[in-house]
N, C-alpha and C positions, 0 to 999 in steps of 0.2 A: 386754744389757750390752754396751757398746762394746768394740771390740777394744783389747789393751793399748796398742798403738802410739798410739792416740788421745789418751790420757790424760785428756782431757775429751770431754763429749758434742759432737757436730757442731754443735750450736747455739752453743757458746762460740766455736768457730772462725769461724763465719759472721759472729758479732757482731763479732769482731776485723776481719774482712774489711771489713765494712760501714764501720767507723770509719776504717780505713786507706784505702780507696777515696775516702771523703769528703775526706780530707786530700790525697790525690793530685789530686783535682779541683780542690780550693782552690789547690794549688800549681802548677796548669798542667800537670801531667805526664799523659803517655798511658799509661804503664806504669811498673813498678818492677821492678828486677832485683835479687834477693837472692841472696847467695853463701854466707853463713856459718851455722854450726849454729844459734845462737840466733835469728836472724830467720827461717830456714826453719821451725824448729820452732814459733815464734811462730804462723805462719800455718797450719801443716799438722798439727802434732802427730808430725811424723816424729822420733824419738828414737832414736839409736844411738851407740855408742862407736866406730863406724867411721871417724868424723871424724878420728881419731887418725892415720889414714893420709893422708899428703900426696899419694898416687898419683893420686887422682881428684878434680876438681871437680864441684860440684853446684849446680844452678840452680833458681830458683823465679821465674817471671814473673807479676807481679800487674798485670793490666790495670786501667784506671780503671773499668771496667764488665765484668761476667762473672766467671768463675771462674778461680782460678789455674791455671797450667800448670807442672808438674814437668819439667825437662829434666835427666835424671840418668843415671848409669851404670847399665847393666842389672842390676848386682848388686844395686841398691837397688829393683828394680820391686816385687818381692814385698811388702817391708816398706811401701813407700809406697802400694800398693794397699790396705793395711789401715787408711790413714787416710781422711779425707773426700775427699781429692783424687781427682778421676775421670780427668783429663786427664794422662796420664803418658806422656812420650815419653824413649825410652832410645837409648843407643848403646853398643857394646862397649867400654867403657873398661878400661884406658887405651890409647889409640890415638896413638902419637907424631906421626902426620901430621895428624890431625884430631879432636882430643880433645874433641868436643861443639861445637866452633866452628860448623860448617855447621848443626847442628841448632838451636844457640840462635839463631843469626842468622835462620834460617827463621821461628821462633816469634816473634821480636821484630819481625820484618818482617810477619808476618801479623797482628800484635795492634796495630800502631800505623801511622798515616798517613805519608806520605812524608816530611813535615817534622815527624815527631813528636819528642817530648820524652821520653826515656827516664830515669827517675831511678836512681841508684844511690849507696848511701852513700858520701860522700866525706869526711865531717867527722871531727871528734875522737871517738875511741873506736869507729872503724870500720876495717875492713880489706877489701880484695879478695881472696877466697879462689880465685883462679884464676891461671894464668901471665899476667904483664903482656903478654907477646907474644900470647897468645891473645886477650886482651881487645882489644888493638889490631887484631888480624885480624878480630875480630866487628865492631868499629866501622867497619872499612874496607868490610865487606860491607853495611853498613845505609845506605850512600848518604848522603842528605841528612838522615837522622835523627841526633839528637845526644843523647850521653849528658850529663846534667846532675845537679846534686847533689840526691839525694833523701833526705838525712840527716833533714831536719826531719820528714817525714812518718813514717818508720818509729820515730824516737826518740820522738816526742810520742805516738805510739800505744802504744808498748811501756812507756813510763814510768808510766802509769795502770793499775794492776793491778785485774782484776775480782776479784770475791769468791772465785771458784773459784781463782784464781792465789793470792790471799792465804792461803787454807786449805792449799795446797800449801807455801808458804813458812813458815807456822805449824807444820805437821807436821815439816818439816826442822828448824826451830829446836828444837822440843820433843825430838826425838832427840838433837841436840847437847847440850842442857840435861843430859839423863839421862848423855850420855858424860862430860861435865865433872863430874857428880856423883861419878864413880867414880875420878877422878884420883888420889885418896888411896890407892887400892889398888896403884898401880904407880908413883908418883912419890915418891921418897925420896931422901936423901942417899946417894950411892954408885951410884944408878942413872944410866945415861948418857941423854943425850937421844935418842940412836938407840933405845933401848930404849923409852923414854916415847913416841916417835912412833909406833912399831909397836904398843904396847898401845893407844894412843889411837885410832888408825885402826881397829883390830879392834873397839873398844868402839862406835864411830860406826856401823860396819857392823852390828854386833849390835842397835843401837838403831834400826834402820830405814833408815840411808842406803843408796842404791843404788851409790853409789860415792864415795870421798873424793878429790876432784880437786885439793884444796889443804890442806896442813897446814904451818904454820910455828911456831917456838918457839925459845926460847932461855932459858937459866938463868945468871945472873951476879949478883954481889954489888951491892946498892944500884941495882937496876935493870939495863937492858940497852942495847945500842948500837944495835940495829935490830929490826925486827919482821918480816923476811923470811928469816931464816936457815934452812938445811936442818939436818937433825940432825947432831950431832957425837958423837964417842965419849968426850967428857970427862965424867968422873962428877960429878954435882951435889954441892954441898958446903952444910953448914949455913950459913945467912945469905943463900943465894942467893934471888932472885926468879924463879920460873918462869912463863913466859908461853907459853901455847899458843893458837893461832888456827886456826880451821878454815873450810874451804869445802866442806862435805860437801853432796852433791847427792840430792834426793828428787824423783822424777818430773820431772826436769829443771830444777828450781829450786834455787839455792844458798842455804844460810844462810851467814852471815859475821860471826861474833863470836869474841871472845878471852875469856880468863879469866886472872888473875893468882893466884899462890900463893906463900906463903911457905915456903921449906924450913927449918924451924925458926925461931927469933927473927930478925927483920931489923931495920934501923935505924929510928929514930923519923922521919927524914927520909922514908924509903921509905912508911912508913905514912901520914904526912901527905900525901905526894904522891898515894898511892891514894884518900884521902878527897877531896881536891881534885877528882879526876877524877870521883869519884861525884857531887860536888855540881854540877859542870859538865853531867854528863849529866842531872841532875834539872833544872837550870835550862832545858835544851833540852826535856825532857819537859813541863815547865810552860808554857813560852812559845811554842813553835813553832805556827804556824797556817798554813793555806793562804793563799796571797797573799804571803807573804813570800818572800824570795829566798834562794838559797844563801849569799851573802854575809852575810845577816842571821843564818842558823844558825851560821856561823862566828864572828860577832861575839859572840852569845849565849855560846857555849862559852868563846871565848877570855877574854871579859871575866870570867866566873866563876872560870876557873882563876887569872887575874892577882889577882882580889880575895881569894883564898885564899894569896897571896904567892908564886905560883910562876910560872915562865917557859913560855910555850906554845912547843911544837916547831913549826917551820916546815912548811908543807904543809897538807894538808886535814884536815878534823876530822869528816869523814864523807863519805858518797857514796850513791849509789843502789845497788839490789840486785834481782836477779831471775833471769833466764835466764843471766847473766854474774855472775862473782864480784863484779866492780864494774861498776856502771853509772853513767851521768850522773845527776843533776850532782855536782859535787865541792863540798863546803864549804869554799871558800877565800875569800881576800879578793878575788878577780877574777871569780868566777861569778855572773853576774847571772840565772841561770835561776830562773824562778818556781816556788815550791813548790806543788804542787796536791793536793787530797784524792785518795787512791788510790795515791799514790806510796809504794813501799816503800823505806826509807832505813836507813842506819846512822849512829848517832851514835858518833864515834870521837875523844873527847878525848885529847890527849896533852900530857905536861909533863915538863920536866927535873926529876930529883931533886937531882943536883948534877953540875957539869961536863958531861960527855958522856953521863951515865946518864939514861935516860928511863923512863917508863911510859906505856903506852897502854892504853886500856879502850874496849871496843865493844859496842854493843847494837843490835839490830835492831828496826825500828818500822815500822807503817803510819801515814800521816798521814791523820787523819780530819777532818771539818768541825770538830770540836770539839778537835783537837789530836792529839798522838802516841798511838798504842795499841802497847804493847810485844808483839813477837813472840817475842823470847828473853825468859827469865826474869831478873828483875833482879838483878844481882850484889850481893853483900853490901857493906855500908858499910865494914866492917873487913876488911883483907886477910886471907884464910883462910890458916891455918897448917897445913901438913901435917906430921904427926908420924911 
């Protein structure tokens, strides 16, 4: 049996590395520098909540050929040694005068030629998880080597999930489905959103989530104004629509879908809007195919919402999903990313009920050659009423 920190067998990570190095070679890169938790986990299986601490940077150098090199604080050596990574170099972090700068520059110089091109993610949905000043010091020490944009390689690799990854995502969705089944036991008129949030998170953990990284929700009459609200102490009332959205994590992978509930009877407008979102989701389930683009997914969803007499809420109508709560692409009118088999995506239609009140519905899917396969259990056509 592999160590717990691996999550997957070593062969899974070696296959990912081979695909990533092929893309590095295609893009003319001599190495790739990764600094964020999802990217480093993707290549190594290094999974820890210690990323919550901003006190230490972590680095993984992926050469175009050969094995990755972890350049990490000494506190992480034992855990990293339980992954498949063999070359682990450490320093006693945090070090205010040299927090891995010399060691990282040494490794990058060792792994690349004098005029080498070192990729680093610079594009949308990326960030540099190290002090900018330290990054500049590393660049100064590299001489004629240059940092260039390596976004394409890591994103194109990560966006296609292996079957092993899909099973992790499926398991996370199944646990969240079971947690949503229990909402009627703790959500009712008079309960506050703070109480509902706490009960929902407890249920997610009981149903197998390792942790609950994200919960949002709201309850209001005839829909709600946003879908990112924290919990409030306002008691729910009859006629409210309750929305709960979760990003629970299982073995490093997120689920991300919501459910809507009626607290007692709600307006006909609210019910019709919920049904329109169900139809829009079904249209995407019926029509999406590999080779389409993110803009096409947006068009399918928006057209169906409008066909049922409702106005589409601006913004995206779905997105990628995996090691991050949201990943590329975004289902907008602007994103031309090609949809490929193996992508795990959310379908997230949203429509106005009236004025500034909206409803949002979300499902998780994997795109197959034959079309979408649901990972979350399909929500009911009729808005569920909690008694």
